[in-house]
C-alpha positions in Angstrom: -3.8 -0.9 -1.1 -4.9 -0.4 -4.1 -5.1 -0.9 -8.1 -6.0 0.7 -11.4 -9.7 -0.6 -11.9 -8.5 -2.8 -15.4 -6.5 -4.2 -13.5 -9.3 -5.2 -10.9 -11.6 -5.9 -13.6 -8.9 -8.6 -15.6 -7.7 -9.9 -12.4 -10.4 -9.7 -9.8 -10.6 -7.9 -6.8 -9.1 -9.5 -2.8 -11.4 -9.9 -0.5 -9.5 -11.9 1.7 -6.0 -10.8 3.0 -4.5 -14.4 1.6 -6.2 -13.5 -2.1 -3.2 -11.1 -2.4 -0.5 -14.1 -2.7 -2.6 -15.1 -5.9 -2.0 -11.4 -7.6 0.4 -9.5 -9.2 1.9 -6.7 -7.1 4.1 -4.6 -7.9 6.3 -3.8 -4.6 8.9 -1.8 -2.7 12.5 -3.2 -2.9 13.6 -2.1 0.6 10.5 -3.3 2.2 11.9 -3.6 5.6 9.1 -7.1 6.0 10.8 -8.2 2.0 8.4 -10.3 0.2 5.4 -10.0 2.6 3.0 -6.9 3.6 2.1 -6.1 7.2 -1.2 -6.1 7.5 -2.6 -4.0 11.2 -6.0 -5.5 12.8 -7.9 -3.1 14.2 -7.1 -5.0 17.7 -3.3 -4.6 17.0 -2.5 -8.6 16.4 -0.7 -8.3 13.1 -1.3 -10.7 10.1 1.3 -10.9 7.4 1.2 -12.1 3.9 3.8 -13.2 1.6 3.2 -12.0 -2.0 5.4 -13.1 -5.2 6.0 -9.2 -6.6 5.3 -8.7 -10.8 7.7 -5.7 -10.5 10.3 -4.8 -7.7 11.9 -1.1 -8.1 13.3 1.2 -5.4 10.6 4.1 -6.5 7.7 4.8 -4.9 6.2 6.9 -8.0 7.8 4.0 -10.6 5.3 1.4 -8.9 2.5 3.9 -9.3 3.0 4.2 -12.8 3.4 0.6 -13.3 0.2 0.1 -11.0 -1.9 2.7 -13.0 -1.1 0.9 -16.2 -2.9 -2.2 -14.9 0.3 -3.9 -13.8 -0.8 -5.0 -10.9 -1.6 -4.4 -6.9 1.1 -1.5 -4.5 1.5 -0.1 -1.6 2.2 3.2 -1.2 1.5 6.1 0.9 -1.1 8.6 0.6 1.4 11.6 -1.1 2.4 8.6 -4.0 -1.6 7.7 -4.8 -3.7 9.7 -3.4 -4.0 12.6 -7.0 -4.2 9.5 -9.1 -7.2 7.9 -6.1 -9.6 10.7 -6.8 -9.2 10.4 -10.5 -9.9 7.2 -10.5 -6.9 6.4 -12.1 -6.1 3.5 -9.3 -8.8 2.3 -6.8 -8.7 1.5 -3.1 -8.9 -2.3 -2.1 -10.5 -3.0 0.7 -9.4 -6.5 1.9 -11.8 -8.2 4.4 -13.2 -9.1 7.0 -13.8 -5.9 8.3 -11.8 -5.6 11.6 -8.9 -4.7 9.9 -7.8 -1.4 10.0 -9.5 1.4 8.6 -7.7 3.2 6.9 -5.0 2.0 4.6 -2.0 3.7 2.9 -3.3 3.9 -0.2 -6.4 4.3 0.8 -6.1 6.7 4.2 -8.0 10.2 3.1 -10.3 8.9 0.1 -12.5 7.2 3.0 -11.2 3.4 2.1 -11.6 0.8 4.7 -8.7 -1.4 3.8 -5.1 -2.6 5.6 -1.7 -0.5 6.6 1.4 -2.0 6.4 2.7 -1.9 10.5 5.9 -0.3 11.8 7.4 3.6 11.6 5.3 6.2 9.4 6.9 8.0 7.2 7.3 10.8 9.7 8.8 8.7 12.4 11.4 7.9 10.2 12.4 11.5 9.3 11.5 13.0 13.1 15.2 12.7 13.5 15.9 14.4 10.2 13.6 17.0 11.0 14.6 18.0 13.9 18.8 18.5 12.9 17.1 20.3 10.1 15.6 22.6 12.7 18.4 23.2 14.8 21.0 24.0 12.2 18.3 26.3 10.8 
């Protein structure tokens, strides 16, 4: 979960999961959970936050670009946002309580505690395709 410093200055930084519902969010059109972001506690319990996306898009790069411009909060995987986080164009958002997972989709590797969407990881989803490609090499 991340946003541009300009957005966070203007709209404030959400501190609780429920506060995400009152922020402008930029959401992936084909998110399995629809307009809810599913979060996982460190102990495995799940929480769901209903959001009202300001923008839906079917491309993570577009969502990242909109977030960099200060238009809202996004949940995107590392490979889409890590360079912008490293450059300071996006900031990981830590959502309390601290019992949530210690890595966020956007902040993993950037040392930011936070939350992560639950469900299958990109690797789990792409593993059958990778296996097929390797077998037919």
